C-alpha positions as CSV (number, residue, x, y, z in Angstrom):
1,M,108.5,103.7,91.0
2,D,111.6,103.6,93.2
3,Y,111.7,107.4,93.8
4,T,109.6,110.4,94.8
5,V,109.8,114.0,93.7
6,R,109.1,117.0,95.9
7,I,108.7,120.3,94.1
8,F,109.7,123.6,95.7
9,H,108.6,126.9,94.2
10,S,109.3,130.4,95.2
11,E,105.8,131.5,94.3
12,E,102.8,130.1,96.1
13,L,101.4,127.1,94.3
14,S,98.3,125.2,95.0
15,A,98.6,121.5,95.9
16,A,97.1,120.6,92.5
17,E,99.7,122.8,90.7
18,R,102.5,121.3,92.7
19,E,101.3,117.8,92.0
20,A,101.0,118.6,88.3
21,A,104.5,119.9,88.2
22,A,105.8,116.7,89.9
23,Q,104.0,114.6,87.4
24,R,105.5,116.5,84.5
25,F,108.9,116.2,86.1
26,C,108.6,112.5,86.6
27,A,107.3,111.9,83.1
28,A,110.0,113.9,81.4
29,L,112.7,112.3,83.6
30,E,111.5,108.8,82.8
31,D,111.1,109.6,79.1
32,A,114.6,111.1,78.8
33,L,116.2,108.0,80.6
34,G,114.1,105.5,78.7
35,D,112.3,103.8,81.6
36,A,111.1,104.6,85.1
37,R,113.2,101.7,86.4
38,L,116.4,103.6,85.3
39,V,115.7,106.7,87.4
40,A,116.9,105.3,90.7
41,P,120.1,103.6,89.5
42,V,121.2,106.4,87.2
43,Y,120.6,109.0,90.0
44,R,122.5,107.0,92.5
45,A,125.5,106.6,90.1
46,W,125.3,110.4,89.4
47,L,125.4,111.1,93.1
48,R,128.5,108.9,93.4
49,L,130.2,110.8,90.7
50,L,129.1,114.1,92.3
51,Q,130.5,113.0,95.7
52,A,133.8,111.9,94.1
53,H,134.3,114.9,91.9
54,G,131.9,117.6,93.0
55,E,134.6,119.9,94.4
56,D,136.8,119.6,91.2
57,A,136.4,122.0,88.4
58,R,134.5,120.7,85.3
59,P,135.1,118.8,83.2
60,W,135.6,115.9,85.6
61,D,138.2,113.3,84.9
62,L,135.8,110.5,84.0
63,S,135.9,107.2,82.1
64,P,133.9,107.2,78.9
65,A,131.2,105.1,80.7
66,E,131.0,107.6,83.6
67,Q,130.9,110.6,81.2
68,L,128.1,109.0,79.2
69,L,126.1,108.4,82.5
70,A,126.8,112.1,83.7
71,D,125.7,113.4,80.3
72,Q,122.5,111.3,80.3
73,W,121.6,112.3,83.9
74,E,122.2,116.0,83.2
75,A,120.2,116.0,80.0
76,A,117.3,114.1,81.7
77,E,117.4,116.5,84.8
78,L,117.3,119.5,82.4
79,A,114.3,118.0,80.4
80,A,112.5,117.2,83.7
81,T,113.1,120.6,85.2
82,Q,112.0,122.4,82.1
83,A,108.9,120.2,81.9
84,A,108.0,121.0,85.5
85,F,108.9,124.7,85.7
86,G,109.2,126.0,82.1
87,A,112.1,126.5,79.8
88,N,112.7,130.1,80.8
89,R,112.7,129.8,84.6
90,Y,115.3,131.7,86.5
91,M,117.8,129.9,88.8
92,G,116.3,129.9,92.3
93,D,112.7,130.2,91.1
94,A,112.0,126.6,91.7
95,H,113.7,123.3,92.3
96,F,113.1,119.7,93.1
97,E,114.2,117.1,95.6
98,L,114.5,113.5,94.5
99,S,114.3,110.8,97.1
100,I,115.3,107.3,96.2
101,G,113.9,104.2,97.9
102,E,116.3,101.9,99.6
103,R,116.7,98.4,98.4
């Protein structure tokens, strides 16, 4: 795995609960993208799009390939977040930090 996930939660979680949430997050992210090896490159590409267009109002002016990538990442991130934290979580209740290994 070329990445690590750190889970943050507004409520106190045990180390075991935090680890279980991270495992659910990773499994859902990898499932949504199709392979664990795709997480790092898709996330890096998403970050480049965010850096280039983040201040612009959505929808961003993207090529069809960029739009496909953005849609795939956003769907995978949502699936992973829901798997880790639940489908009905409130914004600010919990979040994650994804760290990508350098190559």
